[in-house]
C-alpha positions in Angstrom: 0.0 0.0 0.0 1.3 3.5 -0.9 1.4 5.7 2.2 1.0 9.0 0.4 -0.9 8.1 -2.8 -1.8 11.7 -3.5 1.8 12.8 -3.6 2.7 9.9 -5.9 -0.1 10.8 -8.3 0.6 14.5 -8.2 4.2 14.0 -9.1 3.6 11.5 -11.9 3.7 14.0 -14.7 5.5 16.8 -12.9 9.3 16.5 -12.5 9.6 19.8 -10.6 7.1 18.8 -8.0 8.7 15.4 -7.6 12.0 17.2 -6.8 10.3 19.5 -4.2 8.3 16.6 -2.7 10.9 13.8 -2.5 14.2 15.6 -2.6 13.5 18.7 -0.5 17.0 19.0 1.0 18.4 19.3 -2.5 15.7 21.5 -4.0 14.8 23.6 -1.0 15.5 27.0 -2.6 13.3 28.8 -5.1 13.9 27.7 -8.7 15.8 30.0 -11.0 14.6 30.6 -14.5 17.4 28.5 -16.0 16.6 25.6 -13.6 12.9 25.8 -14.5 13.8 25.7 -18.2 16.1 22.7 -17.6 13.4 20.8 -15.7 10.8 21.5 -18.4 13.1 20.4 -21.2 14.3 17.3 -19.4 10.7 16.3 -18.6 9.7 16.7 -22.2 12.5 14.4 -23.5 11.8 11.8 -20.8 8.1 11.6 -21.6 8.2 12.3 -25.3 11.5 11.0 -26.5 13.8 12.7 -28.9 16.9 14.6 -27.9 17.6 17.8 -25.9 20.4 19.8 -24.5 20.9 22.6 -22.0 24.2 24.5 -21.3 24.4 26.2 -17.9 27.1 27.8 -15.7 29.0 25.4 -13.4 27.4 25.0 -10.0 23.8 25.8 -11.1 22.4 22.4 -10.0 22.1 20.8 -13.4 23.6 17.5 -12.4 21.2 17.3 -9.4 18.2 18.0 -11.7 19.4 15.4 -14.2 19.8 12.7 -11.6 16.4 13.6 -10.1 15.0 13.1 -13.7 16.6 9.7 -13.8 15.1 8.7 -10.5 11.6 10.0 -11.6 11.8 8.3 -14.9 12.7 5.0 -13.3 10.3 5.0 -10.4 7.3 5.9 -12.6 8.3 3.3 -15.2 8.8 5.7 -18.1 12.1 4.0 -18.9 13.2 0.5 -17.9 16.8 0.9 -18.8 18.6 4.2 -18.3 22.2 5.3 -19.0 23.9 8.1 -17.1 27.1 9.1 -18.9 29.9 11.2 -17.4 33.3 12.1 -18.6 35.2 9.5 -16.6 34.4 5.9 -15.6 35.7 6.5 -12.1 33.4 9.4 -11.6 30.5 7.3 -12.9 31.2 4.7 -10.1 31.1 7.4 -7.4 27.9 8.9 -8.9 26.2 5.5 -9.0 27.1 4.7 -5.4 25.9 8.1 -4.2 22.7 7.7 -6.2 22.0 4.3 -4.8 22.7 5.3 -1.2 20.4 8.3 -1.6 17.6 6.0 -2.7 18.1 3.7 0.2 18.2 6.4 2.9 15.3 8.6 1.6 12.5 7.7 4.0 9.8 9.4 1.9 10.8 7.5 -1.2 10.9 4.3 0.8 7.4 4.9 2.1 5.7 5.9 -1.2 7.6 3.6 -3.6 8.1 0.7 -1.3 6.5 -1.6 -3.9 9.6 -0.9 -6.1 12.4 0.0 -3.7 11.8 -2.9 -1.2 12.8 -5.4 -3.9 16.5 -5.7 -3.0 17.7 -2.8 -5.1 21.5 -3.2 -5.4 24.4 -1.4 -6.9 27.0 -3.5 -8.7 30.3 -1.6 -8.6 32.0 -3.6 -11.4 29.3 -3.0 -13.9 28.2 0.4 -12.4 24.6 -0.7 -12.5 21.7 -0.2 -10.1 19.4 -3.3 -10.5 16.0 -3.6 -9.1 15.2 -6.9 -7.4 12.8 -8.2 -10.0 15.2 -7.0 -12.8 12.4 -5.0 -14.3 14.4 -1.8 -14.2 18.0 -0.8 -14.3 20.1 2.3 -14.2 23.7 2.1 -15.6 26.5 4.7 -15.1 29.4 4.9 -17.5 32.2 7.1 -18.7 32.4 8.5 -22.2 35.2 6.1 -23.0 33.8 3.0 -21.3 33.1 -0.2 -23.2 29.7 -0.3 -24.8 29.4 -4.1 -25.0 26.4 -5.9 -23.5 24.1 -3.0 -23.3 21.0 -5.2 -23.5 19.2 -7.3 -20.9 16.9 -10.3 -21.1 13.9 -10.0 -18.8 12.5 -12.9 -16.9 9.6 -13.0 -19.4 12.1 -13.4 -22.3 11.8 -9.8 -23.5 15.1 -8.2 -24.4 15.5 -4.5 -23.4 18.1 -2.0 -24.4 18.6 1.6 -23.0 15.7 3.9 -23.8 17.0 7.0 -22.0 20.5 8.4 -21.9 21.5 11.3 -19.7 24.9 12.8 -20.7 26.3 14.9 -17.9 29.1 17.4 -18.6 31.1 15.0 -20.9 34.1 17.3 -21.4 36.9 17.4 -18.7 38.9 20.6 -18.5 41.7 19.3 -20.7 39.4 18.7 -23.7 38.2 22.3 -23.5 41.8 23.2 -24.4 42.1 20.8 -27.3 40.0 20.9 -30.4 41.1 17.4 -31.3 40.0 15.9 -27.9 36.8 17.9 -28.0 36.0 16.5 -31.5 36.8 12.9 -30.5 34.4 13.1 -27.6 31.7 14.7 -29.6 32.1 12.0 -32.3 31.7 9.3 -29.6 28.7 10.9 -28.2 26.9 11.3 -31.5 28.0 8.0 -33.1 28.2 5.6 -30.2 26.5 6.8 -27.0 23.4 8.1 -28.7 23.0 4.8 -30.7 23.0 2.4 -27.8 19.3 2.0 -27.8 19.4 0.2 -31.1 17.3 0.8 -34.2 13.9 -0.3 -32.9 11.9 1.4 -30.2 12.0 4.9 -28.6 15.4 6.2 -27.5 15.6 9.5 -25.7 18.9 11.4 -25.0 19.4 14.6 -23.0 22.7 16.4 -22.5 23.6 18.9 -19.9 26.9 20.8 -20.2 28.8 23.6 -18.7 28.9 26.9 -20.7 32.4 26.8 -22.3 34.4 29.5 -20.6 37.7 28.9 -22.4 38.5 29.0 -26.1 40.6 26.3 -27.7 44.3 26.9 -27.4 46.8 26.1 -30.2 47.7 22.5 -30.4 
């Protein structure tokens, strides 16, 4: 039984309200215009598919909003298999562990989504995956340069699923901002590998958040 059914239903199609209701310590301050625009754009891609991108200044909360969107999309079943892509594999491990721990220690989430979160949700450090107990949903964290093999999963009912939502979080480290070659290599991998992991069939949504580039390329 859902303890606060009204809250669950109210947040079903409202990512901003979900953030305020279930993550109040992260989203306790008034929204800025840029944050509202990011929430609206991210929600549109999660629900409707397609691609989107928002560039914002560093420290504006874009990663927190993106991860809240991942949680919202998973808990409400909008996407069964979600990728979160960062610029380094090591960073993706830390992000995955923090994300999993936040789910496990959030009492409000545990009360209202107990039918999902009480099913032995685990984080596998080696594969950087959060797997729900019945294997119906998974969230995978990866670096831009990580191997893209085995990005499919066979469900207990025999259905094979592939990623249907990809969140790309600030994919360029500082050094690639100084090198046009490194920048181009990462952009090519995003466009020709990361954004193609969903396969040909089915809906695949991708949303990218990035820092506003503050430094021009230097001579190589």
